[in-house]
MIDOSE-1310 file (N, C-alpha, C; in nm, 2 decimals, decimal comma, always signed):
residues 99
mmaf	+0,08/-0,12/+0,00/+0,00/+0,00/+0,00/+0,09/+0,13/+0,00; +0,20/+0,12/+0,08/+0,28/+0,24/+0,09/+0,35/+0,27/-0,05; +0,39/+0,16/-0,12/+0,45/+0,18/-0,25/+0,36/+0,24/-0,35; +0,23/+0,21/-0,34/+0,13/+0,27/-0,42/+0,11/+0,42/-0,39
ikkw	+0,11/+0,45/-0,27/+0,10/+0,59/-0,23/+0,22/+0,67/-0,28; +0,34/+0,61/-0,26/+0,46/+0,68/-0,30/+0,46/+0,70/-0,45; +0,42/+0,60/-0,53/+0,41/+0,61/-0,67/+0,32/+0,73/-0,71; +0,21/+0,74/-0,65/+0,11/+0,85/-0,69/+0,16/+0,99/-0,64
ifrl	+0,23/+0,99/-0,53/+0,28/+1,12/-0,48/+0,39/+1,16/-0,58; +0,48/+1,07/-0,62/+0,58/+1,10/-0,72/+0,52/+1,15/-0,85; +0,41/+1,09/-0,90/+0,34/+1,13/-1,02/+0,29/+1,27/-1,00; +0,23/+1,30/-0,89/+0,17/+1,43/-0,86/+0,28/+1,54/-0,86
illl	+0,39/+1,51/-0,80/+0,50/+1,60/-0,80/+0,56/+1,62/-0,94; +0,57/+1,52/-1,01/+0,62/+1,53/-1,15/+0,52/+1,61/-1,24; +0,39/+1,59/-1,22/+0,30/+1,68/-1,29/+0,31/+1,82/-1,25; +0,33/+1,85/-1,12/+0,34/+1,99/-1,08/+0,47/+2,05/-1,14
vcll	+0,58/+1,98/-1,14/+0,70/+2,03/-1,20/+0,68/+2,06/-1,35; +0,61/+1,97/-1,42/+0,58/+1,99/-1,56/+0,50/+2,12/-1,58; +0,40/+2,13/-1,50/+0,31/+2,25/-1,51/+0,39/+2,38/-1,48; +0,48/+2,37/-1,38/+0,57/+2,48/-1,35/+0,66/+2,52/-1,46
amvl	+0,71/+2,42/-1,53/+0,80/+2,44/-1,64/+0,72/+2,50/-1,76; +0,60/+2,46/-1,78/+0,52/+2,52/-1,88/+0,49/+2,67/-1,85; +0,46/+2,70/-1,73/+0,43/+2,84/-1,69/+0,56/+2,92/-1,70; +0,67/+2,86/-1,66/+0,80/+2,93/-1,67/+0,83/+2,96/-1,82
asen	+0,80/+2,86/-1,91/+0,83/+2,88/-2,05/+0,74/+2,99/-2,11; +0,62/+3,00/-2,07/+0,53/+3,10/-2,13/+0,56/+3,24/-2,07; +0,61/+3,25/-1,95/+0,63/+3,38/-1,89/+0,77/+3,43/-1,92; +0,86/+3,35/-1,96/+1,00/+3,40/-1,98/+1,04/+3,37/-2,13
saev	+0,98/+3,44/-2,22/+1,01/+3,42/-2,36/+1,11/+3,52/-2,42; +1,17/+3,60/-2,33/+1,27/+3,70/-2,38/+1,40/+3,62/-2,42; +1,45/+3,65/-2,54/+1,57/+3,58/-2,58/+1,70/+3,64/-2,52; +1,79/+3,56/-2,48/+1,92/+3,61/-2,42/+2,03/+3,53/-2,49
viti	+2,15/+3,60/-2,49/+2,27/+3,54/-2,54/+2,36/+3,52/-2,42; +2,41/+3,40/-2,40/+2,50/+3,37/-2,29/+2,64/+3,35/-2,35; +2,74/+3,42/-2,29/+2,88/+3,41/-2,34/+2,96/+3,31/-2,24; +3,01/+3,20/-2,30/+3,08/+3,11/-2,22/+3,22/+3,10/-2,28
lnyp	+3,32/+3,15/-2,20/+3,46/+3,15/-2,25/+3,48/+3,22/-2,38; +3,42/+3,34/-2,39/+3,43/+3,42/-2,51/+3,35/+3,36/-2,63; +3,27/+3,26/-2,61/+3,19/+3,20/-2,72/+3,05/+3,24/-2,69; +2,99/+3,32/-2,77/+2,85/+3,36/-2,75/+2,76/+3,25/-2,81
tppl	+2,66/+3,21/-2,73/+2,57/+3,11/-2,77/+2,46/+3,17/-2,85; +2,39/+3,09/-2,93/+2,27/+3,15/-3,01/+2,17/+3,20/-2,91; +2,10/+3,30/-2,95/+1,99/+3,36/-2,87/+1,88/+3,26/-2,85; +1,85/+3,23/-2,72/+1,74/+3,14/-2,68/+1,66/+3,20/-2,57
pvsw	+1,54/+3,17/-2,56/+1,45/+3,22/-2,45/+1,51/+3,18/-2,32; +1,49/+3,26/-2,22/+1,53/+3,23/-2,08/+1,48/+3,09/-2,03; +1,36/+3,06/-2,07/+1,30/+2,94/-2,02/+1,38/+2,82/-2,08; +1,43/+2,83/-2,20/+1,51/+2,72/-2,25/+1,64/+2,70/-2,17
wvil	+1,70/+2,81/-2,13/+1,83/+2,80/-2,05/+1,80/+2,74/-1,91; +1,68/+2,78/-1,85/+1,65/+2,72/-1,72/+1,62/+2,57/-1,73; +1,54/+2,53/-1,84/+1,51/+2,39/-1,86/+1,64/+2,31/-1,89; +1,73/+2,37/-1,97/+1,86/+2,31/-2,00/+1,94/+2,29/-1,87
afvi	+1,94/+2,39/-1,78/+2,01/+2,37/-1,65/+1,95/+2,26/-1,57; +1,82/+2,25/-1,57/+1,76/+2,14/-1,49/+1,79/+2,00/-1,55; +1,79/+1,99/-1,68/+1,82/+1,87/-1,75/+1,97/+1,83/-1,72; +2,06/+1,92/-1,73/+2,20/+1,89/-1,71/+2,22/+1,85/-1,56
gfat	+2,15/+1,92/-1,47/+2,16/+1,88/-1,33/+2,10/+1,74/-1,30; +1,99/+1,71/-1,37/+1,93/+1,58/-1,36/+2,02/+1,47/-1,41; +2,08/+1,50/-1,53/+2,18/+1,40/-1,59/+2,30/+1,38/-1,50; +2,35/+1,49/-1,44/+2,47/+1,48/-1,35/+2,44/+1,40/-1,23
asis	+2,32/+1,42/-1,17/+2,28/+1,35/-1,05/+2,26/+1,20/-1,08; +2,20/+1,18/-1,19/+2,17/+1,04/-1,23/+2,30/+0,96/-1,25; +2,40/+1,02/-1,32/+2,53/+0,95/-1,34/+2,60/+0,93/-1,21; +2,59/+1,03/-1,12/+2,65/+1,02/-0,99/+2,59/+0,91/-0,91
nlvs	+2,46/+0,90/-0,92/+2,38/+0,79/-0,85/+2,41/+0,66/-0,90; +2,43/+0,65/-1,04/+2,46/+0,52/-1,10/+2,60/+0,47/-1,05; +2,70/+0,56/-1,04/+2,83/+0,52/-0,99/+2,82/+0,48/-0,85; +2,75/+0,55/-0,77/+2,74/+0,52/-0,63/+2,67/+0,38/-0,61
nars	+2,56/+0,36/-0,69/+2,49/+0,23/-0,67/+2,58/+0,12/-0,72; +2,66/+0,14/-0,82/+2,75/+0,03/-0,87/+2,85/-0,01/-0,76; +2,91/+0,09/-0,70/+3,00/+0,07/-0,59/+2,93/-0,01/-0,47; +2,81/+0,03/-0,44/+2,74/-0,04/-0,33/+2,71/-0,18/-0,37
rlky	+2,67/-0,21/-0,49/+2,64/-0,34/-0,54/+2,77/-0,43/-0,53; +2,88/-0,38/-0,57/+3,01/-0,45/-0,57/+3,04/-0,48/-0,42; +3,03/-0,39/-0,33/+3,06/-0,41/-0,19/+2,96/-0,52/-0,13; +2,83/-0,51/-0,17/+2,74/-0,61/-0,13/+2,78/-0,75/-0,17
reld	+2,82/-0,76/-0,29/+2,86/-0,89/-0,34/+2,98/-0,95/-0,26; +3,08/-0,86/-0,24/+3,19/-0,90/-0,16/+3,15/-0,95/-0,02; +3,07/-0,87/+0,04/+3,02/-0,91/+0,18/+2,94/-1,03/+0,18; +2,86/-1,05/+0,07/+2,78/-1,17/+0,06/+2,86/-1,30/+0,05
kevl	+2,97/-1,28/-0,03/+3,07/-1,40/-0,04/+3,13/-1,43/+0,10; +3,17/-1,32/+0,17/+3,23/-1,34/+0,30/+3,13/-1,41/+0,40; +3,01/-1,37/+0,39/+2,90/-1,44/+0,48/+2,89/-1,58/+0,44; +2,89/-1,62/+0,32/+2,88/-1,76/+0,28/+3,00/-1,84/+0,33
vikh	+3,12/-1,78/+0,32/+3,24/-1,85/+0,37/+3,23/-1,87/+0,52; +3,19/-1,77/+0,59/+3,18/-1,78/+0,74/+3,07/-1,88/+0,78; +2,96/-1,88/+0,70/+2,85/-1,98/+0,73/+2,90/-2,12/+0,71; +2,98/-2,14/+0,60/+3,04/-2,27/+0,58/+3,13/-2,31/+0,69
eldq	+3,22/-2,22/+0,74/+3,31/-2,25/+0,85/+3,23/-2,28/+0,97; +3,12/-2,21/+1,00/+3,04/-2,23/+1,12/+2,97/-2,37/+1,11; +2,93/-2,41/+0,99/+2,87/-2,54/+0,98/+2,97/-2,65/+1,00; +3,09/-2,63/+0,96/+3,20/-2,72/+0,98/+3,23/-2,74/+1,13
vkaa	+3,23/-2,62/+1,20/+3,26/-2,63/+1,35/+3,14/-2,70/+1,42; +3,02/-2,67/+1,38/+2,91/-2,74/+1,44/+2,91/-2,89/+1,42; +2,95/-2,93/+1,30/+2,96/-3,07/+1,26/+3,07/-3,14/+1,34; +3,18/-3,07/+1,36/+3,29/-3,13/+1,44/+3,25/-3,14/+1,59
rse	+3,18/-3,05/+1,64/+3,14/-3,06/+1,78/+3,04/-3,17/+1,80; +2,95/-3,19/+1,71/+2,85/-3,30/+1,73/+2,91/-3,44/+1,72; +3,03/-3,45/+1,66/+3,09/-3,59/+1,65/+3,15/-3,63/+1,78
């Protein structure tokens, strides 16, 4: 039940963010030129620059999360192997005591 509620809350928040982006795009239609390292970009509306910044931030966070999750999975596998070895040793000790 909790997963169902979380899913719908996420969808609601995503819908609100999309609506906010649409309002932002309609209200900020003035074109601006951004100069990056003496290279002027083509004139684009402010809303495009803001949306681009959100997309770049989302991509950066996703890649960072992917790397972090990969490290965690590798560590989990290592620890899982250690647990199996320790369980096997414990079974051997129990078997030796029962004899």
